[in-house]
matplotlib code that plots the C-alpha trace (Angstrom):
import matplotlib.pyplot as plt

x = [13.4, 10.9, 10.3, 8.2, 7.8, 5.4, 5.8, 4.2, 4.1, 2.8, 2.8, 2.6, 0.1, 0.6, -0.8, -2.5, -0.6, -2.0, -1.2, -1.2, 0.4, -0.6, 1.7, 2.2, 3.9, 4.4, 6.8, 7.3, 9.4, 12.1, 10.4, 6.9, 4.2, 2.1, -0.6, -1.6, -5.3, -7.1, -9.3, -7.9, -6.6, -6.2, -2.2, -1.3, 0.6, 2.5, 3.2, 4.7, 6.9, 8.1, 9.0, 10.5, 12.7, 11.0, 10.1, 11.1, 9.0, 8.3, 8.8, 9.2, 11.7, 12.3, 14.5, 15.4, 17.3, 18.5, 19.8, 17.7, 17.5, 14.8, 17.6, 19.5, 20.1, 19.2, 22.4, 22.4, 18.7, 19.2, 21.8, 19.2, 16.7, 19.2, 20.5, 17.8, 14.4, 12.7, 9.7, 6.8, 4.4, 0.9, 1.7, 5.0, 7.2, 9.1, 11.2, 9.4, 12.5, 14.3, 13.8, 12.5, 16.1, 17.5, 14.8, 15.6, 19.3, 18.9, 19.0, 22.1, 23.8, 23.2, 24.6, 27.9, 27.7, 29.9, 28.3, 28.8, 27.3, 24.3, 23.4, 23.3, 21.3, 18.9, 18.5, 18.0, 15.3, 13.3, 13.7, 12.3, 9.2, 8.5, 9.8, 12.8, 11.2, 10.4, 13.6, 14.3, 10.7, 9.8, 7.0, 4.6, 5.2, 4.1, 0.7, -0.2, 0.7, 4.0, 4.8, 4.2, 6.3, 9.1, 8.7, 9.0, 12.1, 13.5, 12.8, 14.5, 17.6, 19.4, 18.3, 16.9, 15.8, 12.6, 10.0, 7.5, 4.3, 2.2, -1.2, 0.6, -2.8, -4.4, -4.1, -4.3, -7.3, -8.4, -6.1, -3.0, -3.6, -3.9, -0.8, 1.1, -0.2, 0.8, 4.3, 4.5, 3.4, 6.0, 8.6, 7.3, 7.7, 11.3, 12.0, 11.4, 10.0, 6.9, 4.7, 1.8, -0.3, -3.8, -7.6, -8.7, -9.6, -9.3, -5.7, -5.0, -6.3, -3.3, -0.9, 0.0, -1.0, -3.3, -3.2, -5.9, -5.3, -7.6, -7.2, -3.5, -4.1, -3.7, -7.0, -6.2, -3.5, -5.0, -3.0]
y = [77.2, 80.0, 83.2, 86.4, 89.2, 91.9, 91.4, 93.9, 94.4, 97.3, 97.7, 101.1, 100.9, 104.3, 106.9, 104.2, 102.1, 98.5, 96.9, 93.2, 91.9, 93.6, 92.4, 88.9, 87.3, 83.4, 80.6, 77.2, 74.6, 72.4, 69.6, 71.0, 70.5, 73.6, 74.7, 78.3, 78.5, 81.5, 82.6, 84.3, 87.7, 86.9, 87.6, 83.8, 83.9, 87.1, 85.4, 82.3, 84.6, 86.3, 82.9, 81.7, 84.9, 85.7, 88.8, 91.2, 92.7, 96.4, 96.4, 93.6, 91.1, 87.5, 84.9, 81.5, 79.0, 81.6, 84.3, 87.6, 87.6, 90.3, 92.8, 90.4, 91.9, 89.7, 87.9, 86.7, 86.0, 83.9, 81.8, 81.3, 80.0, 77.8, 76.1, 76.4, 76.2, 73.7, 74.9, 73.1, 75.1, 74.5, 74.9, 72.7, 75.3, 72.5, 73.4, 71.6, 70.9, 69.3, 65.8, 65.1, 64.3, 67.5, 69.5, 68.1, 69.0, 72.4, 74.1, 72.0, 73.5, 76.9, 75.9, 74.8, 71.2, 68.9, 66.6, 63.5, 64.4, 66.4, 63.4, 60.8, 63.3, 63.9, 60.2, 59.3, 62.2, 60.8, 57.4, 58.7, 60.0, 56.7, 58.0, 55.8, 54.7, 58.2, 60.0, 60.3, 61.8, 65.3, 67.1, 66.6, 63.0, 62.7, 63.1, 66.0, 64.0, 62.6, 66.3, 67.4, 64.5, 65.7, 69.3, 67.5, 65.7, 68.9, 70.6, 67.7, 67.2, 69.9, 68.5, 71.7, 71.9, 73.5, 72.9, 75.4, 73.8, 76.5, 74.9, 71.4, 69.7, 72.7, 71.4, 67.6, 65.1, 63.8, 60.6, 62.4, 64.9, 62.2, 60.8, 64.0, 64.7, 61.1, 61.9, 65.3, 63.7, 61.1, 64.0, 65.5, 62.3, 62.2, 65.2, 68.0, 71.5, 72.0, 75.1, 74.4, 77.1, 76.1, 77.4, 73.7, 72.7, 68.9, 69.5, 71.7, 69.1, 66.8, 69.0, 68.8, 72.6, 75.2, 78.8, 81.0, 84.2, 86.6, 90.3, 90.1, 89.1, 85.7, 84.8, 81.7, 79.0, 75.5, 72.4]
z = [-140.0, -141.2, -139.2, -140.4, -138.2, -139.0, -142.6, -145.0, -148.7, -150.7, -154.7, -156.3, -158.9, -160.5, -158.4, -156.0, -153.5, -152.7, -149.6, -150.3, -146.8, -143.8, -140.9, -141.1, -138.2, -138.7, -137.9, -139.3, -137.3, -139.0, -140.4, -140.2, -142.8, -142.9, -145.4, -146.0, -147.3, -148.7, -151.7, -154.7, -154.0, -150.3, -150.4, -150.3, -153.3, -152.4, -149.1, -150.9, -152.9, -149.9, -148.1, -151.4, -151.6, -155.2, -153.6, -150.6, -147.8, -147.8, -143.9, -141.5, -140.9, -142.5, -140.9, -142.8, -140.9, -138.4, -140.7, -141.6, -145.2, -145.6, -146.5, -149.0, -152.5, -155.6, -155.9, -152.1, -152.6, -155.7, -153.8, -151.2, -153.7, -155.5, -152.3, -149.5, -151.3, -153.7, -155.7, -156.8, -159.0, -160.2, -164.1, -163.5, -165.3, -167.1, -170.2, -173.2, -175.3, -172.4, -171.2, -167.9, -166.6, -168.3, -166.6, -163.2, -163.8, -164.6, -161.2, -160.4, -163.6, -162.2, -158.9, -160.6, -160.1, -162.0, -164.6, -162.8, -159.6, -161.0, -163.2, -160.5, -158.2, -161.0, -161.7, -157.9, -157.7, -160.5, -159.2, -156.0, -157.5, -159.5, -163.0, -163.6, -166.7, -168.0, -167.6, -171.4, -172.3, -172.8, -170.9, -173.8, -173.6, -170.0, -168.2, -165.8, -162.9, -164.4, -165.2, -161.6, -160.3, -162.7, -160.9, -157.5, -158.5, -159.7, -156.4, -154.5, -156.7, -154.9, -151.5, -150.2, -146.4, -147.5, -150.1, -151.2, -153.0, -154.8, -155.5, -156.7, -157.4, -159.1, -162.9, -162.0, -161.8, -158.4, -158.8, -160.1, -157.4, -154.6, -155.9, -155.7, -152.1, -151.0, -152.3, -150.6, -147.2, -147.6, -148.0, -144.8, -143.0, -144.2, -142.5, -145.2, -144.3, -146.5, -147.2, -149.2, -150.6, -151.7, -151.9, -151.4, -148.0, -148.6, -149.8, -146.8, -144.4, -145.4, -143.7, -139.9, -139.4, -141.5, -141.5, -143.1, -144.9, -146.0, -147.1, -146.4, -142.8, -140.9, -139.5, -137.3, -136.9, -136.2, -135.2]

ax = plt.figure().add_subplot(projection="3d")
ax.plot(x, y, z, "-o")
ax.set_aspect("equal")
plt.show()
């Protein structure tokens, strides 16, 4: 499903060039649940942005679902993000003036889906994450764990084959974090391909496989 070949990423910082990724080669099979673990500054967020088509490599090749997308332009990458990838962020990224249901619907509006279908998909996604009774509540009326479940519902509504979770429990208490991880594991059992970024060993151990990244290099791959 995901295949990276010798990916590098270098940023120009004025007169200095900073190489954040230094030859990343990795693959993720369809339906696999992979955790990428590393400390702050290791390059894991840049790697996540690369996998999620939020950034492009300086050199190297990226294949998603059999297609090389490392040379795609922004319009093509936007389409990939909207149809192939669901994002779960640490800070939820919900719009405060919209209800839970409206937040989940938003990516489907960008896809051009008709009102009836996107409304039903959004309701189904919120029911799946256990929030059927909170659909009309705004983010400020929800707990952190509930907000993250709304974010997961938003990621699921478009039925993408790949889910990317960036520190999904980072802003949650232990109980809410455990609930969110149980939900992510359930999605893995249902066949979603999941890549999770974390600095927490306990969270990483929930995945089927872990990869460690440090200083822009992959150190190991453990089953």
